[in-house]
C-alpha positions as a printed Julia matrix, in Angstrom:
483×3 Matrix{Float64}:
 -108.26   9.02  29.19
 -105.93   6.52  30.4
 -102.37   5.12  29.42
 -102.37   1.24  29.66
  -98.33   0.63  28.74
  -98.15  -3.06  29.85
  -94.33  -3.12  28.9
  -91.15  -2.09  30.97
  -90.38   1.13  29.75
  -87.85   3.67  30.97
  -88.02   7.28  31.21
  -85.49   9.1   30.33
  -84.06  13.13  30.5
  -80.79  14.85  28.54
  -79.79  17.46  29.84
  -78.9   20.83  27.33
  -75.19  20.42  27.8
  -75.73  16.7   27.0
  -77.98  18.08  24.22
  -75.28  20.51  22.11
  -73.23  16.87  21.38
  -75.68  15.24  18.99
  -73.07  12.53  18.25
  -73.12  11.88  22.24
  -76.37  11.57  22.78
  -76.8    9.46  19.85
  -74.0    6.68  19.95
  -73.68   7.11  23.85
  -77.6    7.3   24.86
  -80.01   6.33  21.77
  -78.41   4.28  19.51
  -75.71   1.89  22.05
  -75.66  -1.35  21.6
  -77.81  -3.27  21.95
  -79.43  -2.73  19.56
  -82.92  -4.58  21.44
  -82.8   -1.61  24.33
  -83.6    1.29  21.14
  -87.7    1.13  21.48
  -89.44   1.01  24.64
  -87.92   4.12  25.83
  -89.34   8.19  25.95
  -86.85  10.88  25.83
  -87.15  14.09  27.54
  -85.07  16.89  26.1
  -83.77  20.3   27.68
  -82.47  23.28  25.35
  -79.42  23.22  23.8
  -76.81  24.05  25.88
  -77.36  28.31  26.99
  -80.74  29.15  24.97
  -82.77  29.63  27.76
  -80.79  31.84  28.49
  -81.03  33.94  25.84
  -84.51  33.09  26.3
  -85.29  33.99  29.59
  -82.01  35.6   31.35
  -78.81  33.98  32.21
  -79.21  31.45  35.01
  -76.19  32.26  36.91
  -75.02  35.75  36.44
  -78.85  37.09  36.01
  -78.06  39.05  32.16
  -81.37  39.62  30.65
  -82.65  37.14  28.07
  -85.65  37.96  25.55
  -87.91  37.93  28.23
  -86.07  39.94  30.99
  -85.3   42.91  27.9
  -89.2   42.4   27.04
  -90.37  42.78  30.77
  -87.9   45.64  32.21
  -87.26  47.38  28.96
  -89.85  50.88  27.33
  -87.9   50.66  23.95
  -89.33  47.8   21.33
  -85.54  47.61  20.24
  -83.85  45.63  22.71
  -85.78  42.68  23.02
  -86.06  42.59  19.14
  -82.51  42.77  18.74
  -82.09  40.17  21.67
  -84.67  37.8   19.37
  -82.41  38.68  15.55
  -79.31  37.62  17.54
  -81.13  34.06  18.98
  -82.69  33.4   15.86
  -79.16  33.62  13.99
  -77.42  31.66  17.38
  -80.18  28.53  16.09
  -79.74  28.93  12.56
  -76.19  28.4   13.18
  -76.43  25.03  15.71
  -78.66  23.85  12.65
  -76.05  23.98  10.39
  -74.04  22.25  12.35
  -76.66  19.4   12.48
  -78.34  18.95   9.15
  -75.71  18.84   6.08
  -78.24  18.4    3.8
  -79.56  21.32   2.21
  -83.27  20.58   2.32
  -82.81  19.41   6.15
  -81.38  22.71   7.22
  -84.06  24.18   5.2
  -86.95  22.36   6.86
  -85.02  22.76  10.3
  -84.91  26.39   9.85
  -87.94  27.02   9.04
  -89.44  25.07  11.8
  -88.1   27.51  14.48
  -88.57  30.42  12.16
  -92.09  30.55  12.84
  -91.72  29.76  16.53
  -89.63  32.79  17.2
  -91.7   35.22  14.14
  -95.09  34.09  16.02
  -93.4   34.55  19.21
  -92.02  38.18  17.9
  -95.72  39.09  16.65
  -96.89  38.41  19.64
  -94.77  39.96  22.06
  -94.89  43.23  19.38
  -98.64  43.63  19.35
  -98.61  43.1   23.78
  -96.35  45.75  23.83
  -98.71  48.06  21.45
 -101.71  46.68  23.47
 -100.01  47.48  26.9
  -99.16  50.85  25.94
 -102.84  52.11  25.5
 -102.29  52.16  29.39
 -106.06  49.95  29.86
 -104.02  46.75  29.71
 -101.34  45.93  32.42
  -98.01  44.61  30.71
  -97.57  42.68  34.25
 -100.37  40.59  33.55
  -99.29  38.42  30.93
  -95.58  38.31  31.65
  -96.13  34.88  33.55
  -97.42  33.68  30.54
  -94.7   35.81  28.07
  -92.55  33.47  29.95
  -94.11  30.37  29.49
  -94.52  31.07  25.54
  -90.42  32.02  25.18
  -88.79  29.18  27.56
  -90.91  26.57  25.09
  -89.05  27.49  22.24
  -86.0   25.8   23.3
  -87.2   22.65  24.18
  -89.38  22.64  21.18
  -86.23  23.4   18.51
  -83.84  20.39  20.33
  -86.44  18.13  20.25
  -88.11  18.91  16.52
  -84.31  18.27  15.03
  -83.14  16.1   17.53
  -86.0   13.22  16.06
  -85.35  14.41  12.73
  -81.93  13.54  12.73
  -82.3   10.05  14.7
  -84.98   9.35  11.06
  -81.98  10.38   8.78
  -79.75   7.86  11.45
  -82.36   5.11  11.4
  -84.28   5.31  13.98
  -88.39   5.62  14.05
  -88.17   8.39  16.15
  -91.47  10.66  16.38
  -91.3   14.51  17.64
  -94.28  15.01  20.53
  -94.58  18.28  20.99
  -96.05  18.93  24.8
  -95.54  22.95  24.15
  -99.09  23.52  23.32
  -98.13  25.85  21.0
 -101.21  27.99  19.73
 -104.2   25.65  21.1
 -107.0   27.02  22.54
 -106.91  24.4   24.62
 -105.72  25.02  28.42
 -106.01  21.36  30.3
 -104.09  20.39  33.12
 -100.3   18.73  32.57
 -101.21  15.05  33.01
 -104.08  15.47  30.91
 -101.6   16.59  28.17
  -99.16  13.87  28.63
 -101.98  11.66  28.42
 -103.48  13.21  25.24
  -99.96  13.12  23.38
  -98.75   9.58  24.47
 -102.33   7.61  24.16
 -101.72   7.02  19.98
  -98.08   5.98  20.54
  -96.81   2.81  20.59
  -93.59   2.9   22.69
  -92.64  -0.75  21.28
  -92.26   0.83  17.3
  -91.53   4.57  17.75
  -88.87   6.55  20.06
  -90.93   9.47  21.33
  -88.52  12.75  21.48
  -90.61  14.76  23.95
  -90.31  18.63  24.85
  -88.9   19.58  28.37
  -91.55  22.15  28.14
  -95.19  21.32  28.91
  -97.6   23.6   28.74
 -100.61  23.47  31.5
 -103.3   25.08  32.23
 -102.0   26.76  35.66
  -98.41  27.03  34.23
  -95.44  25.23  35.06
  -92.99  27.78  35.69
  -95.12  29.58  38.2
  -94.07  26.3   40.05
  -90.94  25.44  38.73
  -89.4   28.01  37.23
  -86.67  26.92  35.16
  -87.42  23.39  36.79
  -89.93  22.85  34.75
  -88.51  20.32  32.11
  -87.74  17.76  35.38
  -91.33  17.94  36.2
  -92.78  17.25  32.87
  -90.03  14.13  33.19
  -91.53  13.17  36.19
  -94.85  13.36  35.68
  -94.09  11.23  32.18
  -92.44   8.77  33.97
  -95.0    8.14  36.69
  -98.02   8.45  34.04
  -96.67   5.59  31.85
  -95.21   3.62  34.86
  -91.95   3.48  33.4
  -89.7    0.93  35.09
  -87.05   3.48  35.79
  -86.29   7.39  35.26
  -82.92   8.2   34.01
  -81.58  11.4   34.03
  -78.5   12.05  31.44
  -76.11  14.54  32.59
  -72.25  16.14  31.37
  -71.44  14.48  34.8
  -71.21  12.01  37.4
  -73.64  12.64  40.52
  -70.22  12.67  42.3
  -68.66  12.76  46.14
  -67.59  16.3   45.39
  -67.18  18.84  42.9
  -63.64  17.52  40.84
  -62.82  21.27  40.02
  -62.29  21.44  44.17
  -61.27  18.12  45.32
  -59.39  16.73  42.33
  -60.15  14.39  39.87
  -58.0   11.93  41.37
  -59.92  12.51  44.36
  -64.01  12.88  43.86
  -65.78   9.35  43.75
  -68.83   8.86  41.67
  -71.84   7.65  44.52
  -73.09   4.49  43.32
  -76.62   4.23  45.36
  -77.88   7.13  47.68
  -81.74   7.78  48.39
  -84.46  10.65  48.0
  -83.64  12.25  51.23
  -80.08  12.94  49.58
  -81.61  14.18  46.79
  -83.58  16.55  48.44
  -80.28  17.53  50.99
  -78.58  18.56  47.37
  -81.47  20.54  46.16
  -81.49  22.59  49.08
  -77.78  23.85  48.63
  -78.45  24.35  44.92
  -76.58  20.98  43.55
  -80.18  19.77  42.01
  -80.1   15.66  41.06
  -83.79  16.51  40.54
  -86.63  19.25  41.47
  -87.76  18.07  45.62
  -91.51  18.52  43.2
  -90.27  16.15  40.73
  -88.86  13.54  42.87
  -91.4   13.36  45.26
  -93.75  11.73  42.4
  -91.1    9.44  41.22
  -90.83   8.44  45.15
  -94.2    7.78  45.72
  -94.41   5.44  42.91
  -91.59   3.11  43.83
  -89.89   4.28  40.56
  -86.48   4.55  40.85
  -83.75   7.38  39.36
  -80.78   7.17  37.47
  -78.44   9.91  37.27
  -75.85   9.21  34.36
  -72.79  11.08  32.74
  -73.61  10.73  29.53
  -69.89  11.33  27.98
  -68.92   7.67  29.89
  -72.16   5.66  28.98
  -70.46   2.64  30.41
  -70.84   3.39  34.16
  -73.49   2.77  35.57
  -73.96   6.46  37.12
  -75.95   6.57  39.92
  -79.27   4.88  41.34
  -81.35   6.6   43.72
  -84.48   4.78  45.61
  -86.68   6.1   48.53
  -85.73   3.01  50.52
  -81.76   2.62  50.43
  -79.51   2.78  53.5
  -76.02   2.44  53.26
  -74.81  -0.68  54.74
  -71.67   1.08  56.11
  -72.95   4.67  57.89
  -70.42   7.19  55.9
  -70.69  10.19  54.34
  -71.71  10.49  50.69
  -71.12  13.73  49.1
  -69.92  16.74  50.21
  -71.8   20.17  48.66
  -72.54  23.13  49.73
  -73.27  26.91  48.15
  -71.69  30.49  47.69
  -73.44  33.72  47.84
  -76.04  32.92  50.99
  -77.05  35.79  53.2
  -77.11  35.86  57.11
  -80.17  38.1   58.74
  -80.12  37.76  61.75
  -83.08  39.23  64.02
  -81.98  39.89  68.02
  -85.12  41.23  70.87
  -85.09  40.86  74.29
  -88.44  40.62  73.95
  -88.33  37.38  71.88
  -88.51  35.38  74.9
  -90.99  32.75  75.03
  -92.48  34.4   71.35
  -90.02  32.47  69.23
  -92.98  31.39  66.76
  -94.88  35.18  67.14
  -91.54  36.31  65.3
  -91.12  33.87  63.28
  -94.47  33.7   61.67
  -93.75  37.26  60.64
  -90.66  37.17  59.41
  -91.41  33.88  57.39
  -94.31  35.42  55.82
  -92.06  38.4   54.82
  -89.41  35.76  53.36
  -92.29  34.78  51.23
  -93.54  37.77  49.86
  -90.36  38.17  48.11
  -89.64  34.36  46.99
  -86.35  34.25  48.79
  -85.31  30.58  49.47
  -83.87  30.0   53.3
  -81.33  27.17  53.11
  -81.29  26.88  57.17
  -81.93  28.71  60.29
  -80.55  28.98  64.06
  -82.87  29.9   66.72
  -82.12  30.46  70.17
  -84.07  32.29  73.09
  -84.06  35.63  71.97
  -82.62  35.76  68.01
  -83.38  34.2   64.66
  -81.64  34.24  61.79
  -82.61  32.97  58.75
  -79.6   32.12  56.09
  -81.2   32.96  52.34
  -79.98  32.31  49.12
  -80.84  35.91  47.54
  -79.01  38.73  46.44
  -78.11  41.56  48.81
  -80.81  43.97  47.05
  -83.5   41.68  48.35
  -82.12  40.95  51.61
  -81.61  45.32  52.02
  -85.17  44.91  51.22
  -86.57  42.33  53.45
  -84.35  44.04  56.35
  -86.38  47.79  55.42
  -89.75  45.49  55.97
  -88.49  43.86  59.67
  -86.99  46.53  60.93
  -90.8   48.37  60.4
  -92.34  45.66  62.03
  -89.87  45.12  65.24
  -88.84  48.88  65.28
  -86.76  47.45  68.4
  -84.74  44.53  67.34
  -81.39  44.75  66.4
  -80.36  43.18  62.7
  -77.15  42.05  61.41
  -76.39  40.94  58.14
  -73.07  39.15  56.08
  -72.8   37.57  53.23
  -71.75  33.42  53.86
  -71.2   30.65  52.38
  -72.8   26.4   53.37
  -70.83  23.28  53.21
  -72.43  20.19  53.85
  -71.67  16.55  54.64
  -74.69  14.43  53.37
  -75.06  11.06  52.98
  -77.98   8.1   53.67
  -76.73   7.23  56.96
  -74.63   8.84  58.96
  -74.93   8.23  62.29
  -71.33   7.9   63.55
  -70.15   8.8   66.73
  -67.75  11.51  66.63
  -68.39  12.39  62.85
  -68.96  16.18  63.65
  -66.43  16.54  65.71
  -64.03  15.29  63.29
  -64.92  17.68  60.8
  -64.9   20.46  62.71
  -61.38  19.33  63.63
  -60.55  19.49  60.33
  -62.19  22.99  59.38
  -59.73  24.36  62.51
  -57.2   22.4   61.19
  -57.08  24.8   57.84
  -57.93  27.91  60.26
  -61.54  27.98  58.95
  -63.8   29.69  61.59
  -67.3   27.94  61.75
  -70.12  30.58  62.15
  -72.82  28.2   62.9
  -73.3   24.67  62.36
  -76.56  22.07  62.41
  -76.99  18.32  62.07
  -80.65  17.15  62.4
  -81.66  13.76  64.23
  -82.1   12.23  60.8
  -78.33  12.06  60.11
  -78.18  12.77  57.09
  -76.6   15.97  56.7
  -74.05  18.65  58.59
  -73.85  21.89  58.02
  -71.36  24.46  58.58
  -71.42  28.48  57.76
  -68.38  29.86  57.32
  -67.06  33.35  55.38
  -67.14  32.71  51.45
  -63.4   32.67  51.15
  -63.47  29.82  53.0
  -65.77  27.75  51.1
  -62.84  25.96  48.64
  -60.83  25.12  51.54
  -63.7   24.06  53.6
  -65.17  20.95  50.76
  -61.45  20.27  50.48
  -60.82  19.63  53.91
  -64.29  18.18  54.32
  -63.32  15.82  51.81
  -60.26  14.24  52.28
  -61.17  14.16  56.02
  -64.49  12.71  55.66
  -64.71  10.97  52.2
  -60.85  10.43  50.78
  -59.84   7.92  53.82
  -62.2    5.07  52.76
  -60.67   4.58  49.52
  -64.21   3.64  48.24
  -62.85   2.95  44.67
  -65.1    2.84  41.69
  -68.33   4.85  43.19
  -68.9    5.01  46.91
  -71.89   1.87  47.43
  -71.57   0.72  44.32
  -74.54  -1.03  42.37
């Protein structure tokens, strides 16, 4: 089955924080004048802010949600209590959105059917696995997928209903495969769902979660909605992909450098987007970006609450006319794991192979890496417990090696073209002026980023210092590399 959409259209994703403000979504994105732009658009929506955290676990703090409580608890009460609390929360959201009694009853009935079915399924699974012949671990990926789907189904159904009330011919497109017996590839599920839709007269509101035979969460975890968004754009041959967030993609975090100093980025490329993703500051998941890049689909990042701003246009071929730094970004909570062994000389590849295999076993993300004749240091985005377990494994493999670990931060200057003589020296001097010790630094031949490993306590002053000397001095105006 193929999709033969011949009209120019966009595929647009709305983030969770934006979704929590229906009026802004309606007025600033969907119904924003001119009205002739109402159709020929597809909207992929995230769950309302915080709902996926309640369903799975908190994205930043790790506080357990329903999934984590179910997977790790021997008692049924903990996850059931969390499920009931979530039902009450979703009812409260519905009450704020639906002012008429009939609409509110329909909204509550829809989400209750999903939550009650999930409760019955988890109860049966818990009872079944209590017999000992069935392993709960074998079913946890499926449980995680099922629970994740509820958040996007809730927000997409609500949004379609509310838009119909407000005069748009919106339709709810459920890719979650709820209670389906057919396990088909992601692309086939999308094709089946969109085959009967006329984009010239209908406004699809699509669940950010999509069920597939392999499961999206196993590969993309919480980035699954971006993969759904990307594949819809590719399969429907979209003219442009747009992500609506609650902030601009800016030259630095305004909370660190000040709103008066940060500048929105007008244009950049997918290479820069990949560097940001590696630091945990995702404009889009790298694998989702790959499909857009390969199919020459531009991606635009827009601020929901500043609809008049053109946002950031990301393309594969863009390079700034004048070499410059476009963004100062970074991450804290990084662990440096260093392995020193005199016998490594001439055998770095063998050592690195064993180390990478152990890192992959613990599913740890590598942010950066140092190598010299007898030392390999990996900078890992993980927690101390995992670092200790990883170190124990490697100490068994290399009993004569010396290990060191320390917590640190990484600050990076990123741009589509940073081939400026003396820029690295200027950045190091700026950090030195603030008495910030650089523990390690990296600059690749591609000249798209410079990374500085520093003490975690120096993270904020480092961002401010680099932004001041590499960005603010140029007085970019309303945007860096404006469209």
